[in-house]
N, CA, C and O atoms as a Tinker XYZ file with bonds, in Angstrom:
   284  protein
     1  N     72.717000   88.413000   81.641000    73     2
     2  CA    74.117000   87.922000   81.337000    64     1     3
     3  C     74.641000   87.226000   82.697000    63     2     4     5
     4  O     74.513000   87.722000   83.816000    81     3
     5  N     75.350000   85.793000   82.355000    73     3     6
     6  CA    75.621000   85.036000   83.309000    64     5     7
     7  C     77.063000   85.547000   83.548000    63     6     8     9
     8  O     77.654000   86.293000   82.768000    81     7
     9  N     77.763000   84.875000   85.165000    73     7    10
    10  CA    79.190000   85.122000   85.442000    64     9    11
    11  C     80.007000   84.606000   84.397000    63    10    12    13
    12  O     81.046000   85.265000   84.356000    81    11
    13  N     79.980000   83.551000   83.383000    73    11    14
    14  CA    80.938000   82.917000   83.092000    64    13    15
    15  C     80.904000   83.767000   81.599000    63    14    16    17
    16  O     81.839000   83.641000   80.808000    81    15
    17  N     79.723000   84.645000   81.300000    73    15    18
    18  CA    79.812000   85.226000   79.846000    64    17    19
    19  C     80.746000   86.598000   80.295000    63    18    20    21
    20  O     81.517000   87.233000   79.575000    81    19
    21  N     80.440000   86.806000   81.588000    73    19    22
    22  CA    81.101000   88.269000   82.216000    64    21    23
    23  C     82.233000   88.033000   81.991000    63    22    24    25
    24  O     82.842000   88.825000   81.272000    81    23
    25  N     82.931000   86.835000   82.538000    73    23    26
    26  CA    84.484000   86.781000   82.560000    64    25    27
    27  C     85.090000   86.699000   81.165000    63    26    28    29
    28  O     86.264000   87.012000   80.967000    81    27
    29  N     84.267000   86.270000   80.187000    73    27    30
    30  CA    85.026000   86.686000   78.593000    64    29    31
    31  C     85.131000   87.777000   78.153000    63    30    32    33
    32  O     85.740000   88.061000   77.122000    81    31
    33  N     84.317000   88.844000   79.163000    73    31    34
    34  CA    84.681000   90.404000   78.573000    64    33    35
    35  C     85.542000   91.109000   79.656000    63    34    36    37
    36  O     86.192000   92.081000   79.271000    81    35
    37  N     85.630000   90.755000   80.929000    73    35    38
    38  CA    86.403000   91.431000   82.258000    64    37    39
    39  C     87.872000   91.366000   81.808000    63    38    40    41
    40  O     88.295000   90.342000   81.273000    81    39
    41  N     88.690000   92.481000   82.022000    73    39    42
    42  CA    90.193000   92.402000   81.884000    64    41    43
    43  C     90.673000   92.984000   83.216000    63    42    44    45
    44  O     89.861000   93.482000   83.996000    81    43
    45  N     91.809000   92.936000   83.452000    73    43    46
    46  CA    92.503000   93.556000   84.581000    64    45    47
    47  C     92.392000   95.092000   84.322000    63    46    48    49
    48  O     92.675000   95.569000   83.223000    81    47
    49  N     91.911000   95.953000   85.521000    73    47    50
    50  CA    91.857000   97.434000   84.937000    64    49    51
    51  C     93.487000   97.949000   85.059000    63    50    52    53
    52  O     93.797000   99.011000   84.519000    81    51
    53  N     94.286000   97.322000   85.632000    73    51    54
    54  CA    95.654000   98.120000   85.680000    64    53    55
    55  C     96.425000   97.487000   84.382000    63    54    56    57
    56  O     97.525000   98.010000   84.208000    81    55
    57  N     96.122000   96.592000   83.547000    73    55    58
    58  CA    97.203000   96.138000   82.531000    64    57    59
    59  C     96.268000   96.015000   81.406000    63    58    60    61
    60  O     96.811000   96.346000   80.352000    81    59
    61  N     94.911000   95.610000   81.260000    73    59    62
    62  CA    94.161000   95.489000   80.453000    64    61    63
    63  C     94.386000   93.754000   79.854000    63    62    64    65
    64  O     93.659000   93.284000   78.979000    81    63
    65  N     95.292000   93.128000   80.383000    73    63    66
    66  CA    94.987000   91.777000   80.521000    64    65    67
    67  C     93.726000   90.636000   80.957000    63    66    68    69
    68  O     92.894000   90.976000   81.797000    81    67
    69  N     93.674000   89.428000   80.390000    73    67    70
    70  CA    92.745000   88.822000   80.749000    64    69    71
    71  C     92.792000   88.675000   81.994000    63    70    72    73
    72  O     93.844000   88.969000   82.563000    81    71
    73  N     91.552000   88.129000   82.835000    73    71    74
    74  CA    91.570000   87.424000   84.091000    64    73    75
    75  C     90.874000   86.324000   83.921000    63    74    76    77
    76  O     90.139000   86.140000   82.951000    81    75
    77  N     91.083000   85.373000   85.004000    73    75    78
    78  CA    90.629000   84.146000   85.367000    64    77    79
    79  C     90.079000   83.676000   86.446000    63    78    80    81
    80  O     90.680000   84.068000   87.446000    81    79
    81  N     88.956000   82.823000   86.731000    73    79    82
    82  CA    88.585000   82.990000   87.842000    64    81    83
    83  C     89.444000   81.666000   88.711000    63    82    84    85
    84  O     89.516000   80.555000   88.186000    81    83
    85  N     90.011000   81.919000   89.956000    73    83    86
    86  CA    90.762000   81.128000   90.416000    64    85    87
    87  C     89.985000   81.065000   91.913000    63    86    88    89
    88  O     89.166000   81.932000   92.217000    81    87
    89  N     90.390000   79.733000   92.990000    73    87    90
    90  CA    89.843000   79.677000   93.812000    64    89    91
    91  C     88.144000   79.896000   94.145000    63    90    92    93
    92  O     87.792000   80.267000   95.265000    81    91
    93  N     87.607000   79.749000   93.555000    73    91    94
    94  CA    86.326000   79.904000   92.986000    64    93    95
    95  C     85.664000   81.748000   93.473000    63    94    96    97
    96  O     84.602000   82.201000   93.044000    81    95
    97  N     86.253000   82.215000   94.057000    73    95    98
    98  CA    86.122000   83.889000   94.506000    64    97    99
    99  C     87.035000   84.715000   94.035000    63    98   100   101
   100  O     86.810000   85.848000   94.460000    81    99
   101  N     88.014000   84.666000   93.314000    73    99   102
   102  CA    89.232000   85.580000   92.846000    64   101   103
   103  C     89.351000   85.601000   91.373000    63   102   104   105
   104  O     89.493000   84.569000   90.717000    81   103
   105  N     89.289000   86.833000   90.838000    73   103   106
   106  CA    89.963000   87.212000   89.518000    64   105   107
   107  C     91.542000   87.423000   89.303000    63   106   108   109
   108  O     92.001000   88.512000   89.646000    81   107
   109  N     92.105000   86.791000   88.946000    73   107   110
   110  CA    93.582000   86.799000   88.959000    64   109   111
   111  C     94.076000   87.313000   87.422000    63   110   112   113
   112  O     93.668000   86.774000   86.393000    81   111
   113  N     94.871000   88.264000   87.443000    73   111   114
   114  CA    95.329000   88.905000   85.981000    64   113   115
   115  C     96.269000   87.572000   85.705000    63   114   116   117
   116  O     96.936000   86.902000   86.493000    81   115
   117  N     96.032000   87.429000   84.055000    73   115   118
   118  CA    97.090000   86.501000   83.667000    64   117   119
   119  C     98.494000   87.100000   83.160000    63   118   120   121
   120  O     99.434000   86.413000   82.760000    81   119
   121  N     98.475000   88.202000   83.230000    73   119   122
   122  CA    99.947000   88.709000   83.127000    64   121   123
   123  C    100.793000   88.552000   84.216000    63   122   124   125
   124  O    100.610000   89.253000   85.211000    81   123
   125  N    101.703000   87.730000   84.177000    73   123   126
   126  CA   102.541000   87.369000   85.340000    64   125   127
   127  C    103.602000   88.722000   85.526000    63   126   128   129
   128  O    104.261000   88.700000   86.565000    81   127
   129  N    103.791000   89.738000   84.727000    73   127   130
   130  CA   104.140000   90.691000   85.525000    64   129   131
   131  C    103.309000   91.613000   86.250000    63   130   132   133
   132  O    103.877000   92.484000   86.908000    81   131
   133  N    101.823000   91.550000   86.234000    73   131   134
   134  CA   101.019000   92.505000   87.047000    64   133   135
   135  C    100.583000   91.642000   88.519000    63   134   136   137
   136  O    100.483000   92.188000   89.618000    81   135
   137  N    100.398000   90.448000   88.298000    73   135   138
   138  CA    99.921000   89.595000   89.215000    64   137   139
   139  C     98.969000   90.300000   90.210000    63   138   140   141
   140  O     99.244000   90.177000   91.403000    81   139
   141  N     98.049000   90.913000   89.916000    73   139   142
   142  CA    96.621000   91.437000   90.710000    64   141   143
   143  C     95.768000   90.287000   90.843000    63   142   144   145
   144  O     95.731000   89.399000   89.992000    81   143
   145  N     95.065000   90.287000   91.923000    73   143   146
   146  CA    94.206000   89.601000   92.334000    64   145   147
   147  C     93.171000   90.295000   92.633000    63   146   148   149
   148  O     93.374000   91.135000   93.509000    81   147
   149  N     91.951000   90.230000   92.143000    73   147   150
   150  CA    90.757000   90.893000   92.613000    64   149   151
   151  C     89.598000   89.916000   93.151000    63   150   152   153
   152  O     89.380000   88.868000   92.544000    81   151
   153  N     88.772000   90.305000   94.424000    73   151   154
   154  CA    88.175000   89.475000   94.930000    64   153   155
   155  C     86.667000   89.532000   94.565000    63   154   156   157
   156  O     86.078000   90.608000   94.676000    81   155
   157  N     86.014000   88.419000   94.133000    73   155   158
   158  CA    84.339000   88.650000   93.984000    64   157   159
   159  C     83.693000   88.309000   95.220000    63   158   160   161
   160  O     83.773000   87.214000   95.778000    81   159
   161  N     83.017000   89.357000   95.634000    73   159   162
   162  CA    82.113000   89.374000   97.135000    64   161   163
   163  C     80.809000   89.253000   96.497000    63   162   164   165
   164  O     80.471000   89.862000   95.482000    81   163
   165  N     80.218000   88.566000   97.046000    73   163   166
   166  CA    78.358000   88.273000   96.659000    64   165   167
   167  C     78.203000   88.537000   95.276000    63   166   168   169
   168  O     77.450000   89.349000   94.737000    81   167
   169  N     79.320000   87.447000   94.581000    73   167   170
   170  CA    78.960000   87.693000   93.148000    64   169   171
   171  C     79.111000   88.638000   92.003000    63   170   172   173
   172  O     78.875000   88.536000   90.799000    81   171
   173  N     79.728000   89.885000   93.000000    73   171   174
   174  CA    80.456000   91.264000   92.273000    64   173   175
   175  C     81.740000   91.120000   92.164000    63   174   176   177
   176  O     82.422000   90.871000   93.158000    81   175
   177  N     82.213000   91.239000   91.070000    73   175   178
   178  CA    83.847000   91.491000   90.888000    64   177   179
   179  C     84.459000   92.947000   91.322000    63   178   180   181
   180  O     84.328000   93.898000   90.552000    81   179
   181  N     85.009000   93.067000   92.347000    73   179   182
   182  CA    85.918000   94.217000   93.061000    64   181   183
   183  C     86.943000   94.501000   92.180000    63   182   184   185
   184  O     87.988000   93.989000   92.581000    81   183
   185  N     87.135000   95.380000   90.674000    73   183   186
   186  CA    87.724000   95.227000   89.733000    64   185   187
   187  C     88.153000   96.605000   89.939000    63   186   188   189
   188  O     87.890000   97.372000   89.013000    81   187
   189  N     88.904000   97.199000   91.199000    73   187   190
   190  CA    89.523000   98.391000   91.418000    64   189   191
   191  C     91.034000   98.182000   91.560000    63   190   192   193
   192  O     91.498000   97.441000   92.427000    81   191
   193  N     91.770000   98.841000   90.703000    73   191   194
   194  CA    93.391000   98.753000   90.928000    64   193   195
   195  C     93.917000   98.625000   92.513000    63   194   196   197
   196  O     94.786000   97.865000   92.939000    81   195
   197  N     93.300000   99.380000   93.085000    73   195   198
   198  CA    94.033000   99.563000   94.952000    64   197   199
   199  C     93.336000   97.871000   95.100000    63   198   200   201
   200  O     94.108000   96.959000   95.396000    81   199
   201  N     92.307000   97.668000   94.940000    73   199   202
   202  CA    91.809000   96.411000   95.622000    64   201   203
   203  C     92.604000   95.263000   94.995000    63   202   204   205
   204  O     92.931000   94.322000   95.719000    81   203
   205  N     92.952000   95.276000   93.646000    73   203   206
   206  CA    94.075000   94.192000   92.901000    64   205   207
   207  C     95.817000   94.571000   93.792000    63   206   208   209
   208  O     96.698000   93.727000   93.958000    81   207
   209  N     95.892000   96.114000   94.251000    73   207   210
   210  CA    97.426000   96.090000   94.617000    64   209   211
   211  C     97.545000   95.265000   95.859000    63   210   212   213
   212  O     98.598000   94.676000   96.101000    81   211
   213  N     96.237000   95.179000   96.869000    73   211   214
   214  CA    96.449000   94.529000   97.895000    64   213   215
   215  C     96.758000   92.988000   97.959000    63   214   216   217
   216  O     96.861000   92.381000   99.025000    81   215
   217  N     96.891000   92.438000   96.773000    73   215   218
   218  CA    96.800000   90.773000   97.006000    64   217   219
   219  C     97.996000   90.649000   95.972000    63   218   220   221
   220  O     98.309000   89.479000   95.752000    81   219
   221  N     98.794000   91.688000   95.231000    73   219   222
   222  CA    99.714000   91.120000   94.384000    64   221   223
   223  C    100.685000   90.386000   94.728000    63   222   224   225
   224  O    101.137000   89.575000   93.919000    81   223
   225  N    101.304000   90.531000   96.214000    73   223   226
   226  CA   102.226000   89.500000   96.817000    64   225   227
   227  C    101.697000   88.233000   97.276000    63   226   228   229
   228  O    102.442000   87.301000   97.581000    81   227
   229  N    100.265000   88.160000   97.344000    73   227   230
   230  CA    99.852000   86.872000   97.922000    64   229   231
   231  C     99.758000   85.775000   96.794000    63   230   232   233
   232  O     99.180000   86.025000   95.736000    81   231
   233  N    100.206000   84.837000   96.988000    73   231   234
   234  CA   100.263000   83.764000   96.149000    64   233   235
   235  C     98.579000   83.097000   95.923000    63   234   236   237
   236  O     97.805000   83.045000   96.880000    81   235
   237  N     98.234000   82.678000   94.700000    73   235   238
   238  CA    96.965000   81.970000   94.377000    64   237   239
   239  C     96.694000   80.860000   95.267000    63   238   240   241
   240  O     95.493000   80.665000   95.457000    81   239
   241  N     97.582000   79.996000   95.926000    73   239   242
   242  CA    97.358000   78.732000   96.492000    64   241   243
   243  C     96.787000   79.863000   98.004000    63   242   244   245
   244  O     95.773000   79.452000   98.570000    81   243
   245  N     97.285000   80.887000   98.448000    73   243   246
   246  CA    97.044000   81.428000   99.801000    64   245   247
   247  C     95.619000   82.152000   99.569000    63   246   248   249
   248  O     95.108000   82.535000  100.622000    81   247
   249  N     95.081000   82.343000   98.718000    73   247   250
   250  CA    93.848000   83.278000   98.447000    64   249   251
   251  C     92.970000   81.976000   99.367000    63   250   252   253
   252  O     93.180000   80.767000   99.459000    81   251
   253  N     92.021000   82.795000   99.906000    73   251   254
   254  CA    91.096000   81.957000  100.839000    64   253   255
   255  C     89.820000   82.494000  100.110000    63   254   256   257
   256  O     89.583000   83.651000   99.763000    81   255
   257  N     88.854000   81.074000   99.923000    73   255   258
   258  CA    87.743000   81.406000   98.985000    64   257   259
   259  C     86.669000   82.635000  100.033000    63   258   260   261
   260  O     86.578000   82.536000  101.257000    81   259
   261  N     86.111000   83.491000   99.377000    73   259   262
   262  CA    85.330000   84.418000  100.269000    64   261   263
   263  C     83.733000   84.197000  100.485000    63   262   264   265
   264  O     83.018000   85.048000  101.013000    81   263
   265  N     83.362000   83.193000  100.102000    73   263   266
   266  CA    81.926000   82.796000  100.499000    64   265   267
   267  C     81.480000   81.903000   99.319000    63   266   268   269
   268  O     82.305000   81.090000   98.903000    81   267
   269  N     80.315000   81.963000   98.762000    73   267   270
   270  CA    79.639000   81.142000   97.771000    64   269   271
   271  C     80.306000   81.611000   96.332000    63   270   272   273
   272  O     80.580000   82.792000   96.117000    81   271
   273  N     80.512000   80.669000   95.470000    73   271   274
   274  CA    81.017000   80.807000   94.189000    64   273   275
   275  C     80.022000   81.642000   93.274000    63   274   276   277
   276  O     78.833000   81.375000   93.447000    81   275
   277  N     80.302000   82.538000   92.397000    73   275   278
   278  CA    79.468000   83.079000   91.714000    64   277   279
   279  C     78.702000   82.043000   90.696000    63   278   280   281
   280  O     79.144000   80.928000   90.419000    81   279
   281  N     77.463000   82.603000   90.180000    73   279   282
   282  CA    76.624000   81.781000   89.568000    64   281   283
   283  C     76.565000   82.360000   87.842000    63   282   284
   284  O     75.856000   81.780000   87.020000    81   283
């Protein structure tokens, strides 16, 4: 399964909304009330609610790419 295929089935673990890849290495919840962002490290999405909570107040534009983009 490619990363693009994985994106079609991933949802935010907190609210079950769709996530989209932003800034090459971040999965961002599409629900504006949720606002969680999940890092992708070494090609692995870190989809833990606690991890997403850390970035709720960080604007997408301020997220730094974490390394190589997932393949």
